[in-house]
C-alpha positions as CSV (number, residue, x, y, z in Angstrom):
1,M,128.8,139.0,58.4
2,A,130.2,138.7,54.9
3,K,128.5,140.6,52.2
4,S,130.4,141.7,49.1
5,D,130.4,145.3,48.3
6,R,129.9,144.3,44.7
7,T,127.2,142.3,42.8
8,K,127.2,139.5,40.4
9,I,123.6,139.4,39.8
10,G,122.7,142.7,38.3
11,S,123.0,141.9,34.6
12,A,121.2,138.7,34.9
13,A,118.5,140.3,36.9
14,A,118.0,142.9,34.2
15,A,117.4,140.1,31.8
16,A,114.9,138.5,34.0
17,I,112.8,141.5,34.6
18,L,113.0,142.3,31.0
19,L,111.4,138.9,30.3
20,A,108.8,139.2,32.9
21,G,107.5,142.4,31.4
22,L,107.1,140.8,28.0
23,L,105.5,137.8,29.4
24,I,102.9,139.5,31.7
25,G,102.2,142.2,29.2
26,F,102.9,145.1,31.6
27,P,102.5,148.5,30.1
28,M,105.7,149.7,28.5
29,T,105.9,153.5,28.6
30,A,109.6,154.4,28.6
31,A,112.7,153.4,26.7
32,V,115.9,151.9,28.1
33,H,117.7,151.9,24.8
34,D,119.0,155.1,23.1
35,D,117.6,157.1,26.0
36,N,120.8,158.9,27.0
37,L,120.6,157.2,30.4
38,F,123.2,154.6,29.5
39,E,125.2,153.4,26.5
40,L,123.3,150.1,26.0
41,G,124.4,147.9,23.1
42,G,122.4,147.4,20.0
43,V,122.0,143.9,18.4
44,Q,125.5,142.3,18.3
45,A,126.9,145.7,19.4
46,A,127.3,145.4,23.2
47,D,130.5,146.8,24.5
48,I,132.2,147.8,27.7
49,L,134.1,151.1,27.1
50,G,132.2,154.4,26.8
51,D,132.2,156.8,23.9
52,D,133.7,159.5,26.1
53,N,130.5,161.6,25.6
54,A,128.7,162.1,28.9
55,A,125.6,163.3,27.1
56,N,125.0,159.7,26.0
57,G,125.1,158.4,29.5
58,P,127.7,156.3,31.1
59,D,129.1,152.9,30.0
60,W,130.8,150.2,32.1
61,G,134.6,150.8,31.8
62,F,136.4,153.9,33.0
63,V,139.7,154.7,31.3
64,A,141.1,158.2,31.8
65,G,141.3,160.1,28.5
66,T,139.4,157.6,26.4
67,S,136.4,156.5,28.4
68,D,135.9,159.2,31.0
69,D,132.2,158.5,31.1
70,G,132.7,154.9,32.4
71,L,131.4,153.7,35.8
72,F,134.1,151.3,37.0
73,N,137.9,151.6,37.2
74,A,140.4,148.7,37.1
75,T,139.6,147.6,40.6
76,G,135.8,147.7,40.1
77,F,135.4,150.9,42.2
78,P,132.5,153.0,40.8
79,V,134.5,156.2,40.2
80,G,131.9,157.4,37.7
81,L,128.8,156.9,39.8
82,A,128.6,160.5,41.2
83,A,129.0,162.1,37.8
84,S,126.4,159.7,36.3
85,G,123.7,160.8,38.8
86,G,122.7,157.1,39.4
87,I,121.5,155.5,42.6
88,D,124.0,152.7,42.8
89,A,126.7,150.9,40.8
90,Q,128.2,147.6,41.9
91,F,130.9,145.3,40.5
92,I,132.0,141.9,41.7
93,I,135.0,139.8,40.7
94,D,134.1,136.2,41.6
95,D,136.7,133.5,42.0
96,T,137.2,131.1,39.2
97,S,138.3,127.5,39.6
98,Q,140.1,127.1,36.2
99,K,143.8,126.4,35.8
100,G,144.0,124.6,39.2
101,A,142.6,127.5,41.2
102,I,140.0,127.2,43.9
103,D,136.7,129.1,43.9
104,K,136.0,130.2,47.5
105,T,132.3,130.7,46.9
106,T,130.5,127.6,45.6
107,F,127.5,125.7,46.7
108,S,128.4,122.7,48.9
109,G,126.5,119.5,48.6
110,A,127.9,118.2,51.9
111,G,125.2,120.1,53.8
112,G,122.3,118.8,51.7
113,S,120.3,120.1,48.8
114,N,121.1,123.4,47.1
115,K,118.2,124.2,44.8
116,N,116.1,127.2,43.9
117,N,113.1,126.0,45.8
118,D,115.1,125.4,49.0
119,P,115.1,128.0,51.8
120,I,118.3,130.1,51.9
121,F,118.6,129.7,55.7
122,G,116.5,128.9,58.7
123,A,114.6,125.6,59.3
124,G,114.7,122.7,56.8
125,D,117.1,121.8,54.1
126,T,118.9,125.2,53.5
127,W,121.7,126.3,51.3
128,H,125.4,125.8,52.3
129,W,128.6,127.1,50.8
130,D,132.3,126.2,50.8
131,S,135.3,126.4,48.5
132,G,135.2,124.1,45.5
133,N,135.7,123.6,41.8
134,V,133.1,124.0,39.0
135,P,133.3,123.5,35.2
136,A,134.0,126.6,33.1
137,K,130.4,126.7,31.8
138,D,129.1,127.0,35.4
139,D,131.8,129.4,36.6
140,L,130.8,133.0,37.1
141,V,133.3,135.8,36.6
142,N,132.9,139.7,36.3
143,V,129.4,141.0,36.8
144,Y,128.3,144.6,37.2
145,A,125.1,146.5,37.6
146,Y,123.9,150.2,37.6
147,A,120.6,151.7,38.8
148,T,119.3,155.1,38.0
149,V,116.1,157.1,37.8
150,N,114.8,158.5,34.5
151,P,114.3,162.2,35.2
152,A,111.6,162.3,32.5
153,N,109.2,160.0,34.4
154,D,110.9,159.0,37.7
155,H,111.0,155.4,36.6
156,L,113.6,153.1,38.1
157,V,115.9,151.8,35.4
158,I,118.5,149.0,35.9
159,Y,121.4,148.2,33.6
160,A,123.6,145.2,34.1
161,G,126.4,143.4,32.3
162,F,128.4,140.2,32.8
163,E,131.2,138.3,31.2
164,R,130.8,134.5,30.6
165,L,133.9,132.4,31.1
166,D,132.9,129.9,28.4
167,P,130.6,131.5,25.7
168,S,131.0,128.4,23.4
169,G,129.0,126.1,25.6
170,D,125.4,126.2,27.0
171,S,125.0,127.7,30.4
172,H,122.3,128.4,32.9
173,I,122.3,131.4,35.2
174,D,119.9,132.6,37.9
175,I,119.8,136.1,39.3
176,E,117.8,136.6,42.5
177,F,116.7,140.0,43.7
178,L,116.0,139.8,47.4
179,Q,114.6,142.3,49.8
180,D,116.2,140.6,52.8
181,D,119.8,141.7,53.7
182,I,121.4,138.3,52.9
183,E,125.0,137.7,54.0
184,L,127.4,134.9,54.4
185,D,127.7,133.6,58.0
186,E,131.5,134.2,58.0
187,A,134.2,135.7,55.9
188,V,135.5,133.7,53.0
189,P,137.0,131.2,52.8
190,C,134.6,129.0,54.9
191,N,136.6,127.6,57.9
192,D,135.0,124.2,57.5
193,P,136.0,121.6,58.7
194,G,137.2,123.8,61.6
195,S,134.6,124.1,64.3
196,D,131.7,123.8,61.9
197,T,129.9,120.4,61.8
198,T,128.5,121.4,58.4
199,P,129.7,123.7,55.6
200,C,129.0,127.4,56.0
201,N,125.6,129.0,55.8
202,F,123.8,132.1,54.7
203,T,122.1,134.5,57.1
204,G,119.4,137.3,57.0
205,S,116.6,138.8,59.0
206,T,113.5,137.1,57.6
207,T,112.3,133.5,58.2
208,N,114.1,131.9,55.3
209,G,115.7,134.8,53.3
210,R,112.8,135.4,51.0
211,T,110.0,138.0,51.0
212,A,106.8,138.3,48.9
213,G,107.7,140.3,45.8
214,D,111.3,138.9,45.5
215,L,112.3,138.0,41.9
216,I,114.4,135.2,40.5
217,V,115.5,135.4,36.9
218,S,116.7,132.4,35.0
219,M,118.7,132.7,31.8
220,D,119.8,130.0,29.5
221,F,122.4,130.5,26.8
222,T,122.6,128.2,23.8
223,T,125.7,126.4,22.5
224,G,127.7,129.0,20.7
225,G,126.7,131.7,23.2
226,G,123.5,133.1,21.8
227,I,120.8,134.4,24.1
228,G,118.4,131.6,24.6
229,E,115.5,131.7,27.1
230,F,114.6,134.1,29.8
231,S,112.1,133.3,32.6
232,I,111.1,135.1,35.7
233,R,109.5,133.8,38.9
234,E,108.0,135.9,41.7
235,F,107.9,134.8,45.3
236,T,104.3,134.8,46.6
237,G,105.2,134.4,50.3
238,T,105.3,130.6,50.1
239,E,106.7,129.6,46.7
240,Y,108.1,131.0,43.4
241,V,105.5,131.1,40.7
242,L,106.7,130.7,37.1
243,V,106.0,133.2,34.4
244,E,106.6,132.0,30.9
245,P,109.2,133.7,28.9
246,A,108.3,136.1,26.1
247,L,111.7,137.3,24.8
248,T,113.7,134.5,23.3
249,T,116.1,136.4,21.1
250,E,118.5,139.3,21.3
251,G,117.0,142.8,21.1
252,C,114.2,144.8,22.7
253,D,110.6,144.3,23.5
254,S,108.0,146.3,21.5
255,G,107.9,149.1,24.1
256,D,111.7,149.3,24.4
257,T,111.2,148.8,28.1
258,A,113.5,145.8,28.2
259,C,116.6,145.1,26.0
260,A,119.3,142.5,26.0
261,F,122.4,142.5,23.7
262,N,125.6,140.4,23.1
263,N,128.9,141.5,21.6
264,G,129.0,140.3,17.9
265,V,132.8,140.7,17.6
266,S,135.7,140.6,20.0
267,I,135.7,143.7,22.2
268,N,138.0,145.4,24.6
269,G,137.4,143.8,28.0
270,G,137.7,147.1,30.0
271,P,140.4,148.2,32.5
272,W,139.9,145.2,34.8
273,V,141.2,141.6,34.4
274,N,139.3,139.3,32.0
275,I,139.6,135.5,32.1
276,D,139.1,132.8,29.5
277,R,137.8,129.3,30.0
278,Q,141.4,128.0,30.5
279,G,141.9,130.5,33.3
280,N,144.3,132.7,31.3
281,T,144.2,136.4,31.5
282,I,143.0,138.1,28.3
283,T,142.4,141.7,27.2
284,N,139.7,141.1,24.6
285,I,136.4,139.3,25.2
286,P,135.4,136.9,22.4
287,Q,132.1,137.0,20.5
288,N,129.1,136.4,22.7
289,G,131.3,136.5,25.8
290,F,129.7,139.7,27.1
291,T,126.0,140.4,27.7
292,E,124.3,143.5,28.9
293,F,120.7,144.4,29.8
294,G,118.5,147.3,30.4
295,I,115.1,147.3,32.1
296,D,112.6,149.9,33.1
297,V,111.4,148.3,36.3
298,T,108.6,150.8,36.9
299,G,107.3,150.4,33.4
300,L,107.4,146.6,33.7
301,I,105.7,146.5,37.1
302,G,103.2,149.2,36.2
303,E,102.7,152.8,37.1
304,G,101.5,153.2,40.7
305,E,102.6,149.8,41.8
306,E,105.1,149.5,44.7
307,I,108.7,149.0,43.6
308,P,110.2,146.1,45.7
309,C,112.8,147.4,48.2
310,I,115.6,145.3,46.7
311,T,118.8,145.4,48.9
312,T,120.6,142.3,47.8
313,F,121.7,140.6,44.6
314,M,122.8,137.0,44.3
315,G,124.0,135.3,41.1
316,K,124.0,131.5,40.7
317,T,124.6,128.9,38.1
318,R,122.6,125.7,37.6
319,S,123.9,122.4,36.3
320,S,121.1,122.2,33.7
321,Q,118.2,124.1,32.3
322,S,115.7,122.7,34.9
323,F,114.8,125.4,37.4
324,T,115.3,122.8,40.2
325,A,118.7,121.6,38.9
326,E,121.5,121.5,41.5
327,L,123.1,124.9,42.0
328,K,126.9,125.1,41.4
329,D,128.6,128.5,41.7
330,F,127.5,131.8,43.2
331,A,128.6,135.4,43.3
332,G,127.7,137.6,46.2
333,P,125.5,138.0,48.1
334,A,126.1,141.7,47.5
335,G,124.3,144.9,48.3
336,F,122.5,146.8,45.5
337,N,120.8,149.6,47.2
338,I,117.5,150.4,45.5
339,C,116.4,150.9,49.0
340,S,118.9,151.7,51.8
341,A,119.2,153.4,55.1
342,N,122.0,155.2,56.9
343,I,122.8,156.3,60.5
344,S,125.2,158.7,62.1
345,I,126.1,159.7,65.6
346,A,127.9,162.9,66.7
347,P,129.7,164.9,68.0
348,D,133.1,163.9,69.3
349,D,134.0,166.3,72.1
350,V,136.0,166.9,75.2
351,N,134.3,168.1,78.5
352,E,135.0,168.3,82.1
353,V,133.9,165.5,84.4
354,G,130.3,166.1,85.6
355,E,129.3,168.1,82.6
356,P,126.4,166.6,80.6
357,H,127.1,165.7,77.0
358,T,124.6,164.8,74.2
359,F,125.2,162.4,71.3
360,T,122.7,163.2,68.5
361,V,121.7,160.3,66.2
362,E,120.4,160.9,62.7
363,V,118.7,158.1,60.7
364,N,117.6,158.3,57.1
365,Q,116.0,156.1,54.6
366,D,116.6,156.1,50.8
367,K,114.5,154.8,48.0
368,L,115.3,155.3,44.3
369,G,118.0,157.8,45.3
370,V,115.7,160.0,47.3
371,E,116.8,160.4,51.0
372,T,114.2,161.2,53.7
373,P,114.2,161.0,57.5
374,A,113.4,157.6,58.9
375,V,109.8,157.2,60.0
376,N,108.9,158.7,63.4
377,G,109.3,156.3,66.2
378,T,112.3,154.4,64.8
379,I,114.0,152.9,67.8
380,V,117.7,153.4,68.0
381,T,119.9,151.4,70.4
382,V,122.8,153.6,71.6
383,T,125.4,151.6,73.4
384,L,127.8,153.6,75.6
385,T,131.2,151.9,76.2
386,D,133.3,153.3,79.0
387,S,137.1,153.2,78.9
388,D,140.2,154.7,80.6
389,G,138.3,155.2,83.9
390,A,135.1,156.9,82.7
391,V,131.8,155.6,84.2
392,S,128.9,156.9,82.1
393,E,125.6,157.9,83.6
394,V,122.6,158.3,81.3
395,I,120.5,161.4,82.0
396,S,118.0,161.0,79.1
397,D,117.6,158.8,76.0
398,T,115.0,159.7,73.5
399,C,116.5,157.2,71.0
400,A,115.1,154.4,73.2
401,D,111.8,156.1,73.8
402,P,110.0,157.5,71.8
403,G,112.6,157.0,69.1
404,T,113.3,159.3,66.2
405,V,111.3,162.4,65.4
406,G,112.1,163.8,62.0
407,G,114.9,161.3,61.7
408,T,116.8,162.4,64.9
409,C,117.0,161.4,68.5
410,S,119.5,162.0,71.3
411,I,121.1,160.5,74.4
412,T,122.5,162.7,77.2
413,F,125.0,161.4,79.7
414,T,127.9,162.4,81.9
415,S,130.8,160.8,83.9
416,Q,132.0,161.9,87.3
417,T,135.5,160.4,86.5
418,P,137.9,161.1,83.7
419,G,138.1,158.8,80.7
420,N,136.4,158.1,77.4
421,V,132.8,157.2,76.5
422,T,132.2,155.7,73.0
423,G,128.7,155.9,71.5
424,H,127.6,153.2,69.0
425,A,124.2,153.5,67.4
426,A,122.1,150.8,65.7
427,A,118.6,150.7,64.3
428,N,116.3,148.6,62.1
429,V,114.9,151.0,59.6
430,T,111.7,150.2,57.8
431,V,111.6,151.3,54.2
432,D,108.3,150.4,52.4
433,G,107.8,147.4,54.7
434,Q,111.4,146.1,54.3
435,V,113.5,146.2,57.5
436,I,117.1,147.4,56.8
437,P,119.6,147.1,59.7
438,V,122.1,149.9,60.1
439,Q,124.8,150.7,62.5
440,T,127.6,153.3,63.0
441,D,130.3,151.1,61.5
442,G,131.7,153.7,59.1
443,T,130.6,151.9,56.0
444,G,128.8,153.6,53.1
445,K,126.9,156.6,54.4
446,N,127.1,155.4,58.0
447,S,129.3,157.4,60.3
448,G,131.7,155.8,62.7
449,D,131.2,155.8,66.4
450,A,131.4,159.0,68.4
451,V,133.8,159.5,71.3
452,K,133.4,161.7,74.3
453,E,136.4,162.4,76.5
454,F,135.8,163.5,80.0
455,I,138.7,165.2,81.7
456,G,139.4,166.3,85.2
457,R,138.3,169.9,86.1
458,P,140.3,172.8,87.4
459,I,139.3,174.5,90.6
460,L,140.6,178.1,91.0
461,K,140.6,180.0,94.2
462,I,141.9,183.4,95.2
463,S,144.4,182.3,97.8
464,E,145.7,185.9,98.5
465,F,144.4,189.4,97.7
466,G,146.0,192.4,99.5
467,Y,147.7,195.7,99.2
468,T,150.7,197.6,100.4
469,N,150.6,201.3,100.9
470,E,153.9,203.2,100.9
471,P,153.5,206.9,101.8
472,T,156.0,209.3,100.3
473,G,157.3,212.0,102.6
474,I,155.4,213.5,105.5
475,P,151.7,214.5,105.1
476,K,151.3,218.3,105.0
477,S,148.2,220.5,105.2
478,G,145.9,217.4,105.3
479,V,147.1,215.9,102.0
480,V,149.1,212.6,101.4
481,N,151.4,211.2,98.7
482,G,152.3,207.6,98.2
483,T,152.1,204.4,96.1
484,A,149.5,201.6,96.6
485,T,150.3,198.1,95.2
486,Y,147.5,195.4,94.8
487,T,148.6,191.8,94.8
488,A,146.5,188.8,93.9
489,V,147.6,185.1,94.1
490,L,145.6,182.5,92.3
491,K,145.9,178.7,92.9
492,N,144.5,175.8,90.9
493,F,143.3,173.2,93.5
494,G,141.8,171.0,90.7
495,N,143.2,168.1,88.7
496,A,143.3,169.7,85.3
497,A,144.8,172.8,83.7
498,A,142.8,176.0,83.5
499,L,142.7,179.1,81.3
500,M,142.2,182.3,83.3
501,N,140.9,185.7,82.5
502,V,142.0,188.1,85.3
503,T,141.3,191.8,85.8
504,L,142.9,194.0,88.5
505,T,141.6,197.6,88.9
506,G,142.8,200.5,91.1
507,G,140.8,203.8,91.5
508,I,139.1,206.2,93.7
509,Q,135.8,205.0,95.3
510,G,133.0,206.7,93.6
511,G,135.2,207.8,90.7
512,V,135.4,211.4,91.9
513,L,138.3,213.4,93.4
514,S,138.1,217.0,94.6
515,S,141.8,217.6,94.5
516,G,145.1,215.7,94.0
517,S,145.7,212.8,91.6
518,L,145.9,209.1,91.2
519,E,147.9,207.7,88.3
520,Y,148.8,204.3,86.9
521,V,152.3,203.0,87.5
522,G,152.4,199.5,86.0
523,S,151.9,195.7,86.6
524,T,153.7,192.5,87.1
525,G,152.5,189.0,86.1
526,P,152.3,186.8,83.0
527,A,153.1,188.2,79.5
528,G,150.2,189.5,77.4
529,V,148.7,192.0,79.8
530,S,146.5,194.8,78.5
531,E,147.0,197.9,80.6
532,P,147.0,201.7,80.6
533,V,150.2,203.5,79.9
534,A,152.1,204.8,82.9
535,G,150.8,208.2,84.1
536,T,147.2,207.5,83.1
537,S,144.7,209.0,85.5
538,C,143.1,206.4,87.6
539,V,140.5,208.5,89.4
540,A,137.7,206.6,87.6
541,G,139.8,203.4,87.7
542,C,142.7,201.8,85.8
543,T,142.4,198.2,84.8
544,A,145.0,195.6,83.8
545,T,143.7,192.6,82.0
546,W,145.2,189.1,81.5
547,N,143.2,186.8,79.1
548,G,143.9,183.2,78.4
549,V,146.5,182.6,81.0
550,P,147.2,178.9,81.6
551,L,147.5,177.6,85.1
552,A,148.4,173.9,85.6
553,A,146.8,171.8,88.3
554,G,148.4,172.6,91.7
555,A,150.1,175.7,90.4
556,T,149.9,179.3,91.6
557,Q,150.2,182.6,89.7
558,T,150.7,186.2,91.0
559,F,149.4,189.4,89.5
560,T,150.0,193.0,90.7
561,I,149.2,196.5,89.7
562,A,150.5,199.8,91.3
563,V,149.0,203.2,91.4
564,E,150.6,206.4,92.7
565,Y,148.7,209.1,94.5
566,E,149.7,212.8,95.1
567,Q,148.1,215.5,97.3
568,L,145.1,213.3,98.2
569,P,142.8,214.9,100.8
570,D,142.6,213.3,104.2
571,G,139.8,210.7,104.2
572,T,140.0,209.8,100.5
573,V,139.1,206.1,99.9
574,V,141.2,204.2,97.4
575,E,139.6,201.0,95.9
576,G,141.1,197.9,94.4
577,D,139.0,195.3,92.6
578,L,139.8,191.8,91.4
579,T,137.7,189.5,89.1
580,V,138.8,186.0,87.9
581,E,137.0,183.7,85.4
582,Y,138.4,180.4,84.1
583,K,137.6,177.3,82.0
584,T,139.3,174.1,81.2
585,N,142.4,174.4,79.2
586,V,141.1,172.2,76.3
587,S,140.3,173.4,72.8
588,G,136.6,173.8,72.3
589,S,135.8,174.0,76.1
590,S,133.0,176.5,76.6
591,L,131.9,176.2,80.2
592,T,133.3,179.3,82.1
593,R,133.4,179.4,85.9
594,T,134.2,182.2,88.4
595,A,137.1,181.6,90.8
596,S,136.3,181.1,94.4
597,G,136.5,184.5,96.2
598,S,135.8,186.5,93.0
599,P,134.9,189.3,92.7
600,A,136.9,190.8,95.5
601,T,137.4,194.4,96.7
602,I,139.9,196.1,99.0
603,L,139.4,199.6,100.4
604,F,141.8,201.8,102.3
605,T,141.4,205.3,103.6
606,V,144.1,208.0,103.2
607,Q,144.9,209.6,106.5
608,S,147.1,212.7,106.9
609,D,148.0,212.0,110.5
């Protein structure tokens, strides 16, 4: 329910993995330092602001005009991620409890034990959280992380940095990289005592929040702030197994696959707010108050080995160096999308009642910044919610069975009554064995829900179609003169407005006349008519056309044309034709219907006596 958009674990994590590589002796084939992927420190040279040279890679802090190659602005938003070409960048500002403040995310002892060997949630003695106070040495503050892929070898490389509230004292930090989508069970602050009988909990989709291959990194800083010991443990499926540390000083391993650096002098703390151990706002971070890491994850794990589908960071502090010491403060849980998924549903539309409509759902998976369709057969639950009188009827649903094909599926439905139908899609997407839940909630790359509006339909009928024939003078020698006027009346018997296309034609049946003439006189009706000029010969037919004429529900509209005939032979047949098409008067409506009674034809025969 409550997962931060930022992470407090990235930097620590980097350190951890760095250590693991050294310890286990993994092959180290690619650099993370001076590689133009990121501006990573140097011994006692770590800093936050960039050099304003994009060719050297990004740094942490974005300041327009002086550090345009930075990742994060003053609010922690990753404004530079797109330009960097990275996979993800996350920033978290954790509460502090100095100067009388309350940290809203601390471990709560009221619910039982909170230690690294405990399950995060589920059965047994699990973690709990609540608001609280922690000493400055155990109080987490700004933490940020950045993941990218080295284009030279397609290796996953993670950089991370964090600011320590009290660099003068010893401190003990854990960073846990989890494949489960860990969240808080409610939004901060915890509402305990409220309706909860215990403090608040963590939630996820696995048995206890951990998956084989998860990593936990422990970092211990010495009094004075120097980098002390790094250790890494890997979850086997039942427990974390310790790997002894190999890097115990600032710098890089022999393969330059993992590096860790502190700031040797006071540095600019970036565009965001920095805090000291008394809880005061500062602009410069003191010596050893800032640490940054870089690790080539692929190089450490080994070429060809599966990269864990990490989706969550969590940073924690311990009360002492022991791995099983009581946990104090935490930051996160927060998403860090080495693996991710997204879902969309579309389109929004307006149709008449009774028409079928199709929502198309697209589901994608992403690993190391490469997006591909979700595996075939991914089941998508599409929930249709009716409102404003609509009653949805599902016609077909390929999202439920057989699921996605090539990343897409669809659901087709209709409603016989006007109103709205909202489509919400959700799926559990499997990425390299890790299940990632997604839904159309409008977050990240997910679309929002789609809305289909069903409206009442127009029903057009030709209520009248006739003619008047007014002879001129007295027929002589078997020929006749006169004027014929054709009149059409259309009525909308439906419950929605229509747009009409109407044509009225007058001419000689067969289009041939041996003698005499038939000429166009004019028309009456709505504006916008397209018609011949008066006097045009109508032997082969003269047509007046009205396009896009609106007709409200229950309304009528009259159209006329007149033709004049002279010296027509006795027995000549004069023909009048009417055609009417219409559609719903809604932008985007495409279904065209023919009016009841259309096409219609009227014939009359000229008689001299």
